[in-house]
N, C-alpha and C positions, 0 to 999 in steps of 0.2 A: 504494500500500500504506500502510495507516494505521500509526500509532505502536504500537498494541497488537500488530499482526502482527509488526512489526519486533522488538519485545521478545521475542515468543514464539520467533521464529527464532533470536535470539541465545542464548536460554536452552537451546534444543535443541542448538545447536552446542557450548556449554560442556559439556552433559551427555555428548554423544558423545565429546568430547575426554577427559573424565575416565574414560570407560570403555575408551578405547583401550589396547592392550597397551603396557606400559612399554617404553621404549627399551632396546635390548640394551646390556649392560654392555660397556665397551671391552675388547678382547682383552688378556689378561695378557701382560706382556712376556716374551720368550723368555729363560729364566734362563741359557741356554747361548750367548747372543749377546754377543760380546765388543766389539761396537760399533766395529768397524774398527781395533781396537788392533793395534799393530805388536809382534810378538814377535821377540826376538833369540835365535837358536838357534845354539848352539855345536856345531860338527862338526870332526872332525880332517881330514876330506876326503881321507883316505888309507886307507880301510878298506872296500874293495869286498866285497860288493855294497851295503853300507849307505850309504856316501858316498865319492865320489872324483871326480877330474877325468878326463873322457874324453879320452884323448890325441889321438884323431882329430878331435874337434869342439871341444875346449877347454872344454866345458860341464861344470858340476858336476852329477852324476847319482847315482842310487842309490835304494834302498828308503826310506831316511830322508826324502830330499827329496820323493819322491812321496807318501808317507804323510802327512807334515806339511802339505804344500801342500793335499792333499785335506781334511785335518782343518780347516784354516783356512777353506776354503770353507764347511764346515758350521757353523763357529763365528763367521763374520764377523770374521776377523782377517787380518793381513798378516804375511808371513814375511820376516825378514832373517837369512839364514844368514851366520855369521862363522866363518872358519877359526881354530881354537883348538888349541893344543898339547894332547896328552893329559895332560901334566904339569899344565896349568892346570885341566883337568877333575878330575883326581885330587885336586888341592889343595882344591877345594871339597868333594869327597866325603870328605876326611879331616879337615875342620875345619868349624866353623859360620860360617866367614867369608862375607862377602857376595860373591855371584857377579856378574859383569858381563854376565850373560845371563839370559834368562827360562827357558831349558831347554837341555839338552844331549842330543844323539843321536849315538851312536857304537857301537852294538852293545854296550851297557854291561850287565854282569851285575848282577843284583839280589842283594845280600847283606845280612844283618842288620847287619853292621858299618857298611856305607855308609849304610844306612837310618837310622842314628842321627843323621846330619848332613844328609841330603838327603831329599827325597820322591821316590819312584819311581812311575811309572805302573803300571797293571796290566801283566803280562807281554805284550810285543809278540810274542815268538817264543821257543820253547824249542830249545836247541841241544845237540849232543853235542860234547865236546872230544876231539880225536884228534891223533895225531902226523902232521904234514905233513912229507913227505920228498921227496927227489929221485926222479924216475921211475926205476923199476928197482932201488931200494935193496935190497941183499941181505945187509947186515951185521947187520941186526936186524929183527925183525917185531913186537916187543912192547917196552913200556917197561922190563921187567925185563932183556931182552937189551941194550937201550940202556945201562942202568945198569951192567951187567956189563963193558962195554967202556970202560975209563977214558979212552981216547983220544977218545971222542965227546963233542961239546959241543952244547948247545942255544943258540938265539938267542931272546931274549925282550925285551919292553917292560916296564920296571919299572912297578909300580902296577896291573898287570893280574892277573886271576885266572889267566890262562895262566902268568904268571911264578910264581905261588904253586904251581901244579901241578908245574911243572918243578923248583922248589926242593925239593919233597917227594920227587921222584924221584932227583935227583942232588946236591942242595946247591948253594949259590951259586957255588962254585969252578968249576963246569962250565957256567956260564951266561954267555954273552956278551950284554951289555945294548945295546939300540938305542933311540934316543928316538923313532923313527918306525916305524910298523908296516910300511910298504913296504920299508924298509931290511932288515928281517928276511928277507922273501921274496927280495929281491935277493941277500942274503948266502947264503941257502940254495942258490939256483941257481948262485952263483959258487963253491960248495964252501968257503966260509968258515966255515960251521957245518954240522952234520949233520942237524938236525931242529929243528922248533919245535912247540909245541902251539897248535892253532887250532880254533875251533869249525867245525862242518861247513858252516855257511852261508858264512863268510868263506873257508874252504878251497875251496868250490865256485866262488866268484868268481875266486879266484886260479888255480884249475886251468882254468877256462874261458879265462882270458887266456893261460895257459901250458900248454896240453894235453900237450905233449911233454916237459915238464920237471918236473912236480909230480904227486904222488899222496898219498893219505892211507892210513894203516894201519887195519885193522879194529877194533882195540882201542878201546873207549870209556873214556876216563879220568875223565870227569865229565859230568853233565848240568846245564845251567844255563838259567835264565830271563833273558832280556834285556828291558830296558825303557828308557823315556825318563826323564831326571833333571830334577828341579825343585829350586830352592832350598827349604830347609825352610820350611813354612808357606805355600807358593805357592797362590794361588787358581786355578791352572790345572789342577792334577792331576785334580780331579773332572770338569771339563768335558771334558778330554782322554780320560779313561777312558770317558765316555759316547760320545764320538766314535769311540774305538777299538771299542767294542761295536757301534756302528752300522756301521762298516766291515766287520765280520765278518758282521753280520746281512744286509746287502744284497749281499754277495759282492765288495765292492771289495777287501778284503784278499786274498782268494784270487787275484784277478786280478793284483794287484801282486806277490804272492809268486811266482806262476808266471812273471811277467815277469823278476824279478830272481834267483829261485832255481828255475829250471825243473826240474821233475821231483821237487821236494821234497814230502814228505808233510805 
């Protein structure tokens, strides 16, 4: 092949290359990918069915664990759950102080007052607050009847919206304070208190564990939205909200809700 032919072939090759389709642009980075980041999640670990220790297996279980672990699979993050007192979570919600965790999960009620100091996720679940009592309670059937009997006392955990509801019903003098949620339920079953206010989700978990000892009254005292808590200005809220929406859209949340709150609407 002579030199002229070689030059012609080379020219044709260059022309073909210039006409070829441009290379595809690299895929945009996933804005919801947290790059394997480890998240420290505060839980009280004493609030079934949201988070608690299974006495039979010794494992930490509950709706919060399952939901957040699933979310981190979607967001490419790792979970590190730490047991934290409710008082410590409340302290962050009542001040703009720095939290030692990335988020908190504990069946926490979303309120405008708390939202001044922390960021909330979109509502995870809506609950109704009712009176939790001993099975077969006959001295009262409503909060008004409870209030009318001066001998009756509530048990409550300070810093909770449940405490606020009870204070409105009977005042502080008829409330026995407990620093752990589980102690309130135990006190109720031991006849140390006469009732407590609890959301229907948590009540369901406790009644499943103690079917012959506890029941709720029909009166609804308040309706509340519960959510996850983030320190003010956290970059996690928006990506978690997206993941929460995805959990609902693909049916994951419905399955987890049925697992931990069977029969709930």
